[in-house]
C-alpha angles and dihedrals in degrees: 000000000000121000104264091214094057105096108208098209090061123079122238093265091053091047090051090050089049092051092048103039108025113021095062088065096053099105092041090051092051092049092045092051093044090054093049100038108033092160091066108084101188123036099172098099092042092050092048089050090049090051092050094047092047093051091045090050089049088051091056097041123004112252115226091189108036098166097059090044091051093049093046091048092049091048092050091049090052091050090048090050092052091047092050092049091052100036096051090065096049092198116182110269090232089065092047091051093049090054090058106256087166092044111148090225090070117094122254093251091055092049091048091050090048092051091048090049092053091049092050092045090050091051091049092051092046089056092061122099112266098256093043091047091053094049093042092050094048092051106034101031103032096027096226117169117256094245092052091051090048092050094045094050097035095239134117124269088242089058090049090051091047093049091049090050090050090048094051091047093049093045089051090051089049091053093046091049090049090048091051090051092050092048095052 
């Protein structure tokens, strides 16, 4: 059976660097992530991705402090995972608030992640064209029915659907661009 820590796409020098600089921190990284992101049940894929990104970054430009880079990368991947899980649903914020997003029983890391998510979502929505932003906000934030939005704005239901589709697409592009910037 092959060594599960030997990453085939890396050459022997990179694998040696991995074994020396990253692997000794594996159990500490798992514990650190579990303490900060209790809502994530399985970190293995995220940790593997963090390892790969760290080695690839080291390949481009030698890392003088591999451990902090690894931990920051793993943290960012966890935050992205939580954002993706929440953003894919696009539930109205009124529903999220009624379920206690700001509930004091939640841990500080969850509340921080939720606040960061709201800030990023707000920036994404602000980047939309005015008409699209208005339709998108009425539907995705306030949860208004399509027909009510159409009547209120004096446009057709088809236009409302088109604007929502444009809004979702542009918000997704905003998030992907932001993710690319974080991963650089």
